[in-house]
DRENZADREN-794301 format. One line per field, with one value per atom (N, C-alpha, C): residue in three letters; z, y, x; residue number from 1. Coordinates in Angstrom, 1 decimal, decimal comma, padded with zeros to 4 digits. Layout:
BEGIN
code <- [ALA ...];
up <- [Z ...];
north <- [Y ...];
east <- [X ...];
pos <- [NUM ...];
//
This chain:
BEGIN
code <- [MET MET MET VAL VAL VAL LEU LEU LEU GLY GLY GLY VAL VAL VAL GLU GLU GLU HIS HIS HIS VAL VAL VAL GLU GLU GLU GLY GLY GLY ARG ARG ARG HIS HIS HIS PRO PRO PRO VAL VAL VAL LEU LEU LEU GLN GLN GLN ALA ALA ALA LEU LEU LEU ARG ARG ARG ALA ALA ALA GLY GLY GLY ARG ARG ARG ARG ARG ARG VAL VAL VAL HIS HIS HIS ARG ARG ARG ILE ILE ILE LEU LEU LEU LEU LEU LEU ALA ALA ALA ALA ALA ALA GLY GLY GLY ALA ALA ALA LYS LYS LYS LYS LYS LYS GLY GLY GLY SER SER SER VAL VAL VAL GLU GLU GLU ASP ASP ASP ILE ILE ILE LEU LEU LEU GLN GLN GLN VAL VAL VAL ALA ALA ALA ARG ARG ARG GLU GLU GLU ARG ARG ARG ASN ASN ASN VAL VAL VAL PRO PRO PRO VAL VAL VAL ALA ALA ALA TYR TYR TYR LEU LEU LEU SER SER SER ARG ARG ARG GLN GLN GLN GLU GLU GLU LEU LEU LEU ASP ASP ASP ALA ALA ALA MET MET MET THR THR THR GLN GLN GLN GLY GLY GLY ARG ARG ARG VAL VAL VAL ASN ASN ASN GLN GLN GLN GLY GLY GLY VAL VAL VAL ILE ILE ILE ALA ALA ALA LEU LEU LEU ALA ALA ALA GLU GLU GLU PRO PRO PRO LEU LEU LEU ALA ALA ALA TYR TYR TYR GLN GLN GLN ASP ASP ASP THR THR THR ASP ASP ASP GLY GLY GLY ILE ILE ILE LEU LEU LEU ALA ALA ALA ALA ALA ALA ALA ALA ALA ALA ALA ALA ARG ARG ARG TYR TYR TYR GLY GLY GLY GLN GLN GLN ALA ALA ALA PRO PRO PRO LEU LEU LEU ILE ILE ILE VAL VAL VAL LEU LEU LEU LEU LEU LEU ASP ASP ASP GLY GLY GLY VAL VAL VAL GLU GLU GLU ASP ASP ASP PRO PRO PRO GLY GLY GLY ASN ASN ASN LEU LEU LEU GLY GLY GLY SER SER SER ILE ILE ILE ILE ILE ILE ARG ARG ARG THR THR THR ALA ALA ALA ALA ALA ALA ALA ALA ALA ALA ALA ALA GLY GLY GLY ALA ALA ALA HIS HIS HIS GLY GLY GLY VAL VAL VAL VAL VAL VAL ILE ILE ILE PRO PRO PRO LYS LYS LYS ASP ASP ASP ARG ARG ARG SER SER SER ALA ALA ALA GLY GLY GLY LEU LEU LEU THR THR THR PRO PRO PRO ALA ALA ALA ALA ALA ALA VAL VAL VAL LYS LYS LYS ALA ALA ALA ALA ALA ALA ALA ALA ALA GLY GLY GLY ALA ALA ALA ALA ALA ALA ASP ASP ASP LEU LEU LEU LEU LEU LEU PRO PRO PRO VAL VAL VAL ALA ALA ALA ARG ARG ARG GLU GLU GLU VAL VAL VAL ASN ASN ASN LEU LEU LEU ALA ALA ALA ARG ARG ARG ALA ALA ALA MET MET MET ASP ASP ASP GLN GLN GLN LEU LEU LEU LYS LYS LYS GLU GLU GLU LYS LYS LYS GLY GLY GLY LEU LEU LEU TRP TRP TRP MET MET MET VAL VAL VAL GLY GLY GLY ALA ALA ALA ASP ASP ASP ALA ALA ALA ALA ALA ALA ALA ALA ALA SER SER SER GLN GLN GLN LEU LEU LEU TYR TYR TYR THR THR THR ASP ASP ASP VAL VAL VAL ASP ASP ASP LEU LEU LEU THR THR THR SER SER SER PRO PRO PRO THR THR THR ALA ALA ALA ILE ILE ILE VAL VAL VAL VAL VAL VAL GLY GLY GLY GLY GLY GLY GLU GLU GLU HIS HIS HIS GLN GLN GLN GLY GLY GLY LEU LEU LEU ARG ARG ARG ARG ARG ARG LEU LEU LEU VAL VAL VAL ARG ARG ARG GLU GLU GLU LYS LYS LYS CYS CYS CYS ASP ASP ASP PHE PHE PHE LEU LEU LEU VAL VAL VAL ARG ARG ARG ILE ILE ILE PRO PRO PRO MET MET MET ALA ALA ALA GLY GLY GLY PRO PRO PRO LEU LEU LEU ASN ASN ASN SER SER SER LEU LEU LEU ASN ASN ASN ALA ALA ALA SER SER SER VAL VAL VAL ALA ALA ALA ALA ALA ALA ALA ALA ALA ILE ILE ILE LEU LEU LEU ILE ILE ILE PHE PHE PHE GLU GLU GLU ALA ALA ALA ILE ILE ILE ARG ARG ARG GLN GLN GLN ARG ARG ARG GLY GLY GLY LEU LEU LEU GLN GLN GLN GLY GLY GLY GLU GLU GLU ARG ARG ARG ALA ALA ALA VAL VAL VAL PRO PRO PRO ALA ALA ALA LYS LYS LYS PRO PRO PRO PRO PRO PRO ARG ARG ARG PRO PRO PRO ALA ALA ALA GLY GLY GLY PRO PRO PRO ARG ARG ARG];
up <- [005,6 006,5 007,3 008,5 009,4 009,0 008,9 008,6 009,6 009,1 010,0 010,5 010,0 010,4 009,1 009,1 008,0 008,4 007,4 007,7 007,6 008,6 008,5 008,4 007,3 007,0 007,0 007,7 007,7 009,1 009,4 010,8 011,1 010,2 010,5 010,5 009,5 009,5 010,7 011,2 012,4 013,6 013,7 014,9 014,9 013,7 013,7 014,0 013,5 013,8 015,4 016,0 017,5 018,1 017,7 018,4 018,1 016,9 016,6 017,3 018,0 018,8 018,0 016,8 016,1 016,9 016,9 017,6 016,9 017,6 017,0 017,8 017,1 017,8 018,2 017,3 017,5 016,5 017,0 016,2 015,9 014,7 014,2 013,8 014,5 014,2 013,6 012,7 012,2 013,3 013,5 014,5 014,2 015,2 015,0 014,3 014,3 013,7 014,4 013,6 014,1 015,0 015,9 016,9 016,2 016,9 016,3 016,5 015,4 015,5 016,0 015,9 016,6 018,1 018,7 020,1 020,4 019,6 019,8 019,7 018,7 018,5 019,7 020,2 021,4 022,6 022,8 023,9 023,9 022,7 022,6 022,7 022,2 022,3 023,8 024,5 026,0 026,7 026,3 027,0 026,7 025,5 025,1 025,2 025,8 026,1 024,8 023,7 022,4 022,4 022,2 022,2 021,0 021,1 020,1 019,9 018,6 018,3 017,3 017,3 016,4 015,4 014,1 013,0 012,2 011,3 010,4 009,4 008,8 007,7 006,6 006,3 005,2 005,4 006,7 007,0 006,8 007,3 007,1 005,6 004,9 003,4 002,7 003,1 002,5 002,9 004,1 004,5 003,7 003,3 002,5 001,0 000,6 -000,8 -001,6 -001,1 -001,8 -001,5 -000,8 -000,5 000,6 000,6 001,6 002,9 004,0 005,3 006,4 006,0 007,0 008,3 008,2 009,3 010,4 010,0 011,0 010,3 010,9 010,5 011,7 011,6 012,7 012,1 012,9 012,6 013,3 012,5 013,1 012,5 013,3 012,8 011,5 010,5 009,2 009,5 008,7 008,8 008,3 009,0 008,6 007,7 006,7 005,9 006,7 006,5 007,2 006,4 007,0 006,3 005,8 004,5 004,0 004,9 005,5 006,4 007,6 008,0 009,1 008,8 007,5 007,0 007,1 006,7 006,7 008,2 009,0 010,4 011,1 010,7 011,2 010,8 009,5 009,1 009,9 010,2 011,0 012,4 013,0 014,3 014,4 013,3 013,2 012,8 012,5 012,0 010,7 009,8 008,5 007,3 006,2 005,0 004,6 004,3 004,0 002,8 002,9 001,8 001,7 000,7 000,6 -000,8 -001,0 -002,3 -002,8 -004,0 -004,6 -005,7 -005,6 -006,6 -007,5 -008,8 -009,8 -010,5 -009,9 -010,5 -010,4 -009,3 -009,0 -008,5 -009,4 -009,1 -008,5 -008,6 -008,0 -006,5 -005,7 -004,3 -003,8 -004,5 -004,2 -004,4 -005,5 -005,7 -004,6 -004,3 -003,3 -002,0 -001,6 -000,3 -000,3 -001,5 -001,5 -001,4 -002,0 -002,0 -000,5 000,1 001,5 002,4 002,2 002,9 002,7 001,4 001,1 001,7 001,6 002,1 003,6 004,3 005,8 006,1 005,4 005,7 005,5 004,4 004,1 005,1 005,7 006,6 005,9 004,8 004,2 005,2 004,9 005,9 005,6 004,3 004,0 002,5 002,2 000,9 000,6 -000,6 -001,0 -002,2 -002,2 -003,3 -003,7 -004,9 -005,3 -004,9 -004,8 -004,3 -005,4 -006,7 -007,8 -008,6 -009,3 -010,2 -009,4 -008,2 -007,4 -006,5 -006,2 -005,1 -003,8 -002,8 -001,5 -000,4 000,8 001,9 002,2 001,2 001,2 002,0 002,4 003,0 002,2 000,9 000,0 000,1 000,0 000,1 001,5 002,5 003,9 004,1 003,5 003,7 002,9 001,7 000,9 001,6 002,4 003,2 004,4 004,7 005,8 007,1 007,5 008,8 008,6 007,5 007,4 007,3 006,8 006,7 008,1 009,1 010,5 011,0 010,3 010,7 009,9 008,6 007,7 007,4 007,5 007,1 005,6 005,3 003,9 003,8 002,9 002,7 001,4 001,3 000,0 -000,4 -001,6 -002,1 -003,3 -003,3 -004,4 -005,7 -005,7 -006,9 -006,7 -007,3 -007,1 -007,6 -008,8 -009,3 -008,4 -007,9 -006,9 -005,7 -005,2 -004,0 -004,3 -005,5 -005,9 -005,8 -006,3 -006,2 -004,7 -003,9 -002,5 -001,8 -002,2 -001,6 -002,1 -003,4 -003,9 -003,1 -002,8 -002,0 -000,6 -000,1 001,2 001,1 -000,1 -000,3 -000,8 -001,3 -001,8 -003,3 -003,8 -005,2 -005,6 -006,8 -007,4 -008,4 -008,1 -008,9 -009,5 -010,8 -011,4 -012,1 -012,0 -012,7 -014,1 -015,1 -016,5 -017,3 -017,9 -018,7 -019,9 -020,4 -021,5 -021,1 -019,8 -019,4 -019,8 -020,0 -020,4 -019,2 -018,0 -016,9 -016,1 -015,6 -014,8 -013,3 -012,7 -011,3 -010,3 -010,6 -009,7 -009,9 -010,9 -011,2 -010,6 -009,9 -009,2 -007,7 -007,2 -005,7 -005,0 -004,2 -003,5 -002,0 -001,6 -000,2 000,3 -000,7 -000,3 -000,1 000,5 000,6 -000,7 -000,8 -002,0 -002,0 -003,1 -003,4 -004,6 -004,4 -005,5 -006,1 -007,4 -008,1 -009,0 -008,8 -009,6 -010,2 -011,5 -012,3 -012,1 -012,7 -012,6 -013,5 -013,4 -014,0 -015,6 -016,0 -017,4 -018,3 -017,7 -018,5 -017,9 -016,8 -016,1 -015,6 -015,7 -015,2 -016,2 -015,7 -016,6 -017,0 -018,1 -018,6 -017,6 -016,9 -016,0 -014,9 -014,3 -013,3 -013,7 -014,9 -015,5 -015,6 -016,1 -016,2 -014,9 -013,8 -012,5 -011,9 -012,4 -011,9 -012,2 -011,2 -011,4 -012,2 -012,0 -012,6 -013,1 -014,2 -014,7 -014,8 -014,2 -014,2 -014,7 -015,2 -015,7 -015,0 -014,9 -014,4 -015,6 -015,8 -017,0 -016,9 -018,1 -018,3 -019,5 -019,4 -020,5 -021,2 -020,6 -021,1 -022,2 -022,6 -023,7 -023,2 -021,9 -021,4 -021,2 -021,4 -021,2 -020,0 -019,2 -018,0 -016,9 -015,6 -014,5 -013,8 -013,0 -012,1 -011,3 -011,0 -010,2 -008,9 -008,2 -006,9 -006,9 -008,0 -008,1 -008,4 -009,3 -009,6 -008,4 -007,7 -006,5 -005,5 -005,3 -004,4 -004,7 -006,0 -006,5 -006,2 -006,5 -006,2 -004,7 -004,0 -002,5 -001,9 -002,2 -001,6 -002,2 -003,4 -003,9 -003,0 -002,7 -001,8 -000,4 000,1 001,4 001,3 000,2 000,0 000,0 -000,8 -000,9 000,5 001,3 002,6 003,6 003,3 004,3 005,5 005,3 006,5 006,8 005,8 006,1 007,0 006,8 007,6 008,9 009,2 010,4 010,1 011,0 010,8 011,4 010,7 011,3 010,5 009,4 008,6 008,9 009,2 009,4 008,2 008,4 007,3 006,5 005,2 004,3 004,3 003,8 003,6 002,9 003,2 002,5 001,0 000,2 -001,2 -001,5 -002,4 -002,7 -003,4 -003,0 -003,7 -005,1 -005,9 -007,3 -008,3 -009,5 -010,6 -010,5 -010,8 -010,8 -012,2];
north <- [035,8 034,8 034,2 034,0 033,4 031,9 031,4 030,0 029,1 028,1 027,2 027,7 028,8 029,4 029,8 029,5 029,8 030,7 031,4 032,2 031,4 031,5 031,0 032,3 032,4 033,6 033,5 034,4 034,4 034,0 034,4 034,2 032,7 032,0 030,7 029,8 029,9 029,0 029,3 030,5 030,8 030,2 030,3 029,8 028,3 027,6 026,2 025,7 026,4 026,0 026,0 027,1 027,1 026,0 025,8 024,7 023,3 023,1 021,8 021,5 022,5 022,3 022,6 023,2 023,5 024,5 024,4 025,4 026,7 027,7 029,1 030,0 030,6 031,5 032,9 033,4 034,7 035,0 035,8 036,1 037,6 038,0 039,4 039,8 040,8 041,3 042,8 043,1 044,4 045,3 046,5 047,4 047,8 047,7 048,1 047,0 045,7 044,6 044,5 044,2 044,0 042,7 042,7 041,6 040,4 039,6 038,4 037,3 036,7 035,5 036,0 037,3 037,7 037,5 037,7 037,4 036,0 035,1 033,6 033,4 034,0 033,8 034,3 035,5 036,1 035,2 034,6 033,8 032,5 031,8 030,6 031,0 032,1 032,6 032,8 033,4 033,5 032,2 031,3 029,9 029,2 029,5 028,8 029,6 030,8 031,7 032,1 032,4 032,8 034,3 035,0 036,4 037,0 038,2 038,8 040,2 040,6 041,9 042,5 043,9 044,6 045,4 045,2 045,9 046,7 047,5 048,2 047,2 047,5 046,7 046,6 047,7 047,8 046,8 046,8 045,9 044,4 044,1 042,7 042,3 043,2 043,0 042,8 043,5 043,4 042,0 041,5 040,2 039,1 039,2 038,2 038,4 039,4 039,7 039,7 040,4 040,6 039,6 038,4 037,4 038,0 037,7 038,2 037,5 038,3 037,8 038,1 038,9 039,2 039,9 040,5 041,2 040,3 039,0 038,0 037,2 037,1 036,2 035,5 034,2 033,5 033,1 033,3 032,7 031,4 030,3 029,0 028,0 026,9 025,8 025,2 025,0 024,5 023,1 022,9 021,6 020,5 019,4 018,3 017,3 016,8 015,8 014,5 013,8 012,5 011,3 010,2 008,9 008,3 007,7 007,1 005,9 005,2 004,1 004,7 005,9 006,6 006,9 007,2 007,5 006,2 005,1 003,8 003,4 003,7 003,3 004,1 005,4 006,2 005,6 005,1 004,5 003,2 002,5 001,2 001,5 002,6 003,0 003,3 003,8 004,0 002,7 001,7 000,5 000,6 001,4 001,7 001,3 001,0 000,9 002,2 002,2 003,5 004,2 005,5 006,3 007,5 007,4 008,5 009,0 010,2 010,9 011,1 010,6 010,8 011,8 012,8 013,9 013,8 013,7 013,5 014,8 015,7 016,9 018,0 018,1 019,3 020,4 021,4 022,5 023,8 023,9 025,2 025,0 025,9 025,8 025,9 026,7 026,8 025,5 024,8 023,5 022,5 022,5 021,5 021,8 023,1 023,5 023,1 023,3 023,0 021,5 020,7 019,2 018,8 019,3 019,0 019,3 020,5 020,9 019,9 019,6 018,7 017,3 016,8 015,5 015,4 016,5 016,5 016,6 017,5 017,6 016,3 015,6 014,4 013,2 013,3 012,2 011,2 011,7 010,8 010,8 009,9 009,7 010,4 010,9 011,6 011,9 012,7 013,1 012,7 012,3 011,9 012,7 013,4 014,2 013,8 014,0 013,7 014,9 014,5 015,5 016,6 016,2 017,1 017,4 018,5 018,9 018,9 019,4 019,4 020,6 021,2 022,2 021,4 022,1 021,6 022,4 022,1 022,7 024,1 025,0 026,4 027,2 028,4 029,3 029,4 029,5 029,7 028,5 027,3 026,1 025,9 026,2 026,1 027,0 028,2 029,2 028,7 028,2 027,7 026,5 025,8 024,6 025,1 026,4 027,0 026,2 025,8 025,1 023,6 023,0 021,6 021,0 021,8 021,2 020,8 021,4 021,0 019,8 019,4 018,2 017,0 017,1 016,0 015,6 014,4 014,1 014,2 014,8 014,9 014,2 013,2 012,6 013,0 013,0 013,3 012,2 011,7 010,6 011,0 010,5 010,8 010,2 009,1 008,4 008,0 008,7 008,4 007,0 006,7 005,4 004,2 004,4 003,4 003,3 004,5 004,5 003,8 003,9 003,2 001,7 001,2 -000,2 -000,6 000,2 -000,2 -000,2 000,8 000,8 -000,4 -000,8 -002,0 -003,2 -003,3 -004,5 -004,5 -003,3 -003,2 -003,3 -003,6 -003,9 -002,8 -001,7 -000,6 -000,7 -000,3 -000,2 001,2 001,4 002,7 003,1 004,2 004,6 006,0 006,1 007,3 008,1 009,4 010,2 010,6 010,2 010,4 010,8 011,9 012,4 011,5 010,7 009,8 008,4 008,1 006,8 006,4 005,1 004,6 004,4 004,2 003,9 005,1 005,2 006,4 006,2 007,3 007,2 006,6 006,6 006,0 004,5 004,0 002,5 001,7 002,3 001,6 001,5 000,4 000,2 000,9 001,9 002,7 002,4 001,3 001,0 000,2 -000,4 -001,2 -000,2 -000,6 000,3 001,0 002,3 003,0 004,2 004,3 005,6 006,2 007,4 008,2 009,0 008,8 009,4 010,5 011,7 012,9 013,5 013,8 014,4 015,9 016,4 017,9 018,7 020,0 021,0 021,0 020,6 020,8 019,5 018,4 017,1 016,0 016,2 015,1 014,0 012,8 011,7 011,4 011,3 010,9 009,4 009,1 007,7 006,6 006,7 005,6 005,5 006,7 006,7 006,2 006,5 006,0 004,5 004,0 002,5 001,8 002,5 001,8 001,8 002,5 002,5 001,2 000,7 -000,4 -000,1 001,1 001,6 003,0 003,4 004,8 005,1 006,3 006,7 008,1 008,4 009,8 010,3 011,7 012,4 012,9 012,5 012,9 014,4 015,0 016,4 016,6 017,5 017,8 019,1 019,9 021,2 021,2 022,4 022,5 022,1 022,1 021,8 020,3 019,8 018,4 018,0 018,9 018,6 019,5 019,1 019,9 020,3 021,4 021,7 020,6 020,4 019,2 019,1 020,2 020,2 019,8 020,2 019,9 018,4 017,9 016,5 015,6 016,0 015,3 015,3 016,4 016,5 015,6 015,6 014,7 013,2 012,8 011,4 011,1 012,0 011,8 011,6 012,5 012,4 011,3 010,8 009,6 008,4 008,4 007,3 007,4 008,6 008,8 008,3 008,7 008,3 006,7 006,1 004,6 004,0 004,6 004,0 004,3 005,3 005,6 006,4 007,0 007,7 009,0 009,7 011,0 011,9 012,0 012,9 012,3 011,1 010,4 009,2 009,0 007,9 006,7 005,9 004,9 003,6 003,5 002,3 001,3 000,1 -000,9 -001,2 -001,7 -002,0 -003,1 -003,1 -004,2 -005,3 -006,4 -007,5 -007,0 -007,6 -007,1 -007,4 -006,7 -006,9 -008,2 -009,0 -010,3 -010,2 -011,1 -011,1 -011,6 -011,4 -011,9 -010,8 -011,1 -010,1 -008,9 -007,7 -006,5 -006,1];
east <- [030,0 029,5 030,6 030,5 031,5 031,7 032,9 033,2 032,5 031,8 031,1 029,7 029,3 028,0 027,2 025,9 025,1 024,0 023,4 022,2 021,0 020,1 018,8 017,9 017,1 016,5 015,0 014,3 012,8 012,3 011,2 010,7 010,4 009,7 009,3 010,6 011,4 012,6 013,5 013,6 014,4 013,7 012,4 011,7 011,8 011,7 011,8 013,2 014,2 015,6 015,8 015,3 015,4 014,7 013,4 012,6 013,2 013,8 014,4 015,7 016,2 017,4 018,7 018,6 019,9 020,7 022,0 022,8 022,7 022,3 022,1 023,1 024,0 025,0 024,4 023,6 023,1 021,9 020,9 019,8 019,9 019,7 019,7 018,3 017,8 016,4 016,5 015,6 015,5 014,9 015,6 015,1 013,7 012,8 011,4 010,6 011,1 010,3 009,0 008,0 006,6 006,6 005,7 005,6 005,0 004,2 003,7 004,7 005,2 006,1 007,5 007,8 009,1 009,0 007,9 007,8 008,1 007,6 007,9 009,4 010,0 011,5 012,2 011,8 012,5 012,3 011,1 010,9 011,8 011,8 012,6 014,1 014,5 015,9 016,3 015,4 015,7 015,8 014,9 015,0 016,3 016,8 018,1 019,3 019,1 020,3 021,0 020,2 020,8 020,7 021,9 021,9 021,2 020,6 019,8 020,4 020,6 021,1 020,2 020,1 019,2 020,1 019,7 020,3 019,3 019,8 018,8 018,4 017,2 016,7 017,7 018,3 019,3 020,4 020,9 022,0 021,6 020,4 019,9 019,8 019,2 019,0 020,3 021,4 022,7 023,3 023,0 023,5 022,9 021,6 020,9 020,9 021,7 021,9 020,6 019,6 018,3 017,3 017,6 016,6 015,7 014,4 013,5 013,8 014,0 014,4 013,4 012,4 011,3 011,9 013,0 013,6 014,2 014,5 015,0 016,1 017,3 018,3 018,9 019,1 019,8 021,2 022,2 023,5 023,6 023,6 023,4 024,4 024,5 025,4 024,7 025,5 025,0 024,3 023,2 022,5 023,4 023,4 024,3 023,4 024,1 023,4 023,4 022,3 022,1 022,5 022,6 022,9 021,7 021,7 020,5 020,1 021,0 020,6 019,8 020,2 019,5 018,1 017,8 016,5 015,6 016,2 015,5 015,3 016,2 016,1 014,9 014,8 013,7 012,3 012,2 011,0 010,7 011,8 011,6 011,2 011,6 011,2 009,7 009,1 007,7 006,9 007,7 007,0 006,4 007,0 006,4 007,3 006,6 007,4 008,0 009,3 009,9 009,3 009,2 008,8 009,9 010,7 011,7 011,7 012,3 012,3 013,7 014,0 015,3 015,2 016,1 016,1 017,3 017,0 018,1 018,4 019,2 019,6 018,6 017,9 017,1 018,1 018,2 019,2 018,7 017,4 016,8 016,6 017,3 017,1 015,6 014,9 013,5 012,7 013,0 012,4 012,8 014,1 014,5 013,8 013,8 013,1 011,6 011,0 009,5 009,3 010,2 010,1 010,3 011,3 011,6 010,3 009,8 008,6 007,4 007,2 006,1 006,3 007,5 007,8 007,6 008,1 007,9 006,4 005,7 004,2 003,5 003,9 003,1 003,5 004,6 005,0 006,0 006,7 007,7 008,9 009,8 010,9 012,2 012,3 013,6 013,7 014,7 015,0 016,5 016,8 018,2 018,5 019,7 020,1 021,5 021,9 023,3 024,2 025,5 026,5 026,7 026,7 027,0 025,8 025,8 024,7 023,3 023,3 022,1 022,2 021,0 021,0 021,2 021,8 022,1 021,3 021,6 021,0 021,5 021,4 021,8 020,8 021,1 020,1 018,9 019,0 017,8 016,9 017,5 016,7 016,1 016,8 016,3 015,2 015,3 014,2 012,9 013,1 012,0 011,3 012,1 011,5 010,7 010,8 010,0 010,0 011,2 011,4 011,5 011,1 011,0 012,4 013,4 014,8 015,3 014,8 015,3 014,5 013,5 012,7 012,9 013,2 013,2 014,7 015,1 016,5 016,7 017,9 018,3 019,6 019,7 021,0 021,6 022,9 023,6 024,5 024,3 025,1 026,0 027,2 028,1 027,6 027,0 026,5 025,0 024,1 022,7 022,3 022,8 022,5 023,0 024,1 024,6 023,8 023,4 022,5 021,2 020,7 019,4 019,6 020,8 021,1 021,1 021,7 021,8 020,4 019,6 018,2 017,4 017,6 016,9 017,3 018,6 019,0 018,4 018,0 017,3 015,8 015,3 013,9 013,0 013,6 012,8 012,6 011,4 011,1 011,3 011,9 012,2 011,1 010,4 009,3 009,7 010,0 010,4 009,3 009,4 008,4 009,0 008,2 008,6 007,4 007,5 006,3 006,0 007,0 006,8 006,4 006,2 005,9 004,5 004,3 003,0 002,0 002,6 001,8 001,5 000,2 -000,2 000,3 000,6 001,1 000,1 -001,1 -002,1 -002,3 -001,6 -001,7 -000,6 000,3 001,4 001,2 001,5 001,4 002,5 002,2 003,2 003,1 002,5 002,4 003,6 004,3 005,5 006,6 007,8 008,9 009,2 009,2 009,2 010,2 010,9 011,6 011,0 010,5 010,0 011,1 011,4 012,5 012,1 012,5 012,1 013,3 013,2 014,4 014,4 015,5 015,8 014,9 015,1 014,2 014,4 015,6 015,9 015,8 016,3 016,4 015,6 015,0 014,3 015,2 014,8 015,6 016,8 018,0 019,1 018,9 019,6 019,4 019,6 020,8 021,1 020,1 019,8 018,8 017,4 017,0 015,8 015,8 016,9 017,1 017,1 017,5 017,5 016,1 015,1 013,8 013,0 012,3 011,5 010,2 009,7 008,5 008,7 008,2 008,2 006,7 006,4 005,0 004,8 003,7 003,4 002,2 002,1 001,0 000,2 -001,1 -001,8 -002,1 -002,0 -002,3 -003,1 -004,1 -005,0 -004,7 -003,8 -003,5 -002,4 -002,0 -001,0 000,4 000,7 002,0 002,2 003,4 003,6 004,5 004,7 005,6 005,2 005,6 005,3 006,6 006,5 007,6 008,0 009,3 009,8 009,2 009,0 008,4 006,9 006,2 004,8 004,7 005,5 005,4 005,8 006,8 007,1 006,0 005,3 004,2 003,1 002,7 001,6 001,9 003,1 003,5 003,6 004,1 004,2 002,8 001,9 000,6 -000,2 000,1 -000,6 -000,1 001,2 001,6 001,0 000,8 000,1 -001,3 -002,0 -003,4 -003,5 -002,6 -002,7 -002,4 -001,5 -001,2 -002,2 -003,1 -004,1 -003,6 -002,5 -001,9 -002,7 -003,1 -003,9 -003,1 -001,8 -001,0 -000,5 -000,8 -000,4 000,5 001,5 002,3 001,7 000,9 000,1 000,0 000,8 000,7 001,8 001,5 002,6 003,4 004,6 005,5 005,0 005,2 004,8 005,8 005,5 006,5 007,7 008,9 010,1 010,1 010,8 010,9 011,5 010,9 011,5 012,9 013,8 015,1 014,9 016,0 015,9 016,2 016,2 016,5 015,6 016,2 015,4 015,0];
pos <- [1 1 1 2 2 2 3 3 3 4 4 4 5 5 5 6 6 6 7 7 7 8 8 8 9 9 9 10 10 10 11 11 11 12 12 12 13 13 13 14 14 14 15 15 15 16 16 16 17 17 17 18 18 18 19 19 19 20 20 20 21 21 21 22 22 22 23 23 23 24 24 24 25 25 25 26 26 26 27 27 27 28 28 28 29 29 29 30 30 30 31 31 31 32 32 32 33 33 33 34 34 34 35 35 35 36 36 36 37 37 37 38 38 38 39 39 39 40 40 40 41 41 41 42 42 42 43 43 43 44 44 44 45 45 45 46 46 46 47 47 47 48 48 48 49 49 49 50 50 50 51 51 51 52 52 52 53 53 53 54 54 54 55 55 55 56 56 56 57 57 57 58 58 58 59 59 59 60 60 60 61 61 61 62 62 62 63 63 63 64 64 64 65 65 65 66 66 66 67 67 67 68 68 68 69 69 69 70 70 70 71 71 71 72 72 72 73 73 73 74 74 74 75 75 75 76 76 76 77 77 77 78 78 78 79 79 79 80 80 80 81 81 81 82 82 82 83 83 83 84 84 84 85 85 85 86 86 86 87 87 87 88 88 88 89 89 89 90 90 90 91 91 91 92 92 92 93 93 93 94 94 94 95 95 95 96 96 96 97 97 97 98 98 98 99 99 99 100 100 100 101 101 101 102 102 102 103 103 103 104 104 104 105 105 105 106 106 106 107 107 107 108 108 108 109 109 109 110 110 110 111 111 111 112 112 112 113 113 113 114 114 114 115 115 115 116 116 116 117 117 117 118 118 118 119 119 119 120 120 120 121 121 121 122 122 122 123 123 123 124 124 124 125 125 125 126 126 126 127 127 127 128 128 128 129 129 129 130 130 130 131 131 131 132 132 132 133 133 133 134 134 134 135 135 135 136 136 136 137 137 137 138 138 138 139 139 139 140 140 140 141 141 141 142 142 142 143 143 143 144 144 144 145 145 145 146 146 146 147 147 147 148 148 148 149 149 149 150 150 150 151 151 151 152 152 152 153 153 153 154 154 154 155 155 155 156 156 156 157 157 157 158 158 158 159 159 159 160 160 160 161 161 161 162 162 162 163 163 163 164 164 164 165 165 165 166 166 166 167 167 167 168 168 168 169 169 169 170 170 170 171 171 171 172 172 172 173 173 173 174 174 174 175 175 175 176 176 176 177 177 177 178 178 178 179 179 179 180 180 180 181 181 181 182 182 182 183 183 183 184 184 184 185 185 185 186 186 186 187 187 187 188 188 188 189 189 189 190 190 190 191 191 191 192 192 192 193 193 193 194 194 194 195 195 195 196 196 196 197 197 197 198 198 198 199 199 199 200 200 200 201 201 201 202 202 202 203 203 203 204 204 204 205 205 205 206 206 206 207 207 207 208 208 208 209 209 209 210 210 210 211 211 211 212 212 212 213 213 213 214 214 214 215 215 215 216 216 216 217 217 217 218 218 218 219 219 219 220 220 220 221 221 221 222 222 222 223 223 223 224 224 224 225 225 225 226 226 226 227 227 227 228 228 228 229 229 229 230 230 230 231 231 231 232 232 232 233 233 233 234 234 234 235 235 235 236 236 236 237 237 237 238 238 238 239 239 239 240 240 240 241 241 241 242 242 242 243 243 243 244 244 244 245 245 245 246 246 246 247 247 247 248 248 248 249 249 249 250 250 250 251 251 251 252 252 252 253 253 253 254 254 254 255 255 255 256 256 256 257 257 257 258 258 258 259 259 259 260 260 260 261 261 261 262 262 262 263 263 263 264 264 264];
//
């Protein structure tokens, strides 16, 4: 891979990257690729003067090291991480109570991409990940997000617990997903400025992150398993917040009163 350039793999991610205005240096297509969404890619590429080259399917597969690429790769400028304050500012522009997702050690790129896609689809305002012990905006995560990574801000913080304190100071409530919690996720008010905190695939929420949460909630399960995939748990909590806010997929709920000052 060329320094400063990353692969965007798959038809929908490539098309979304083009439409979102990300700088794309070149598009690589498999010779004889079927039409359909490829035609849309070619049309937008022409409009943006992005060169297109044709390679064999084997060459494309070698470039993606076995990941499914659907015969399309874009050589694009890497996605930049956003600032947490910028995420809150975006919520303010919509006149809404912020709804963001904090991920504590989600290491699977597929899970990260799925959570980004769910958050974008639901109308959340952004995702925050730690710098270490976490998946990042790699080609695999961007592909799993199916274009949503070009639409939803993702911030990266050196210290997630410290970031939680800073968000609390700005009026957000921390709601952590914990299988051992006594309170159900449907029993917590998610209409106020809220950060949904979801732990990693192996150990869930770390101790300090758990202690920083204002509420710990669980998702009830009747089957033999006692936990859910991180992306599934995040999706359930995100859409519960959307249900409570009455958004129904639309950015239409006014901001709630600010979080009261005082001990947390």
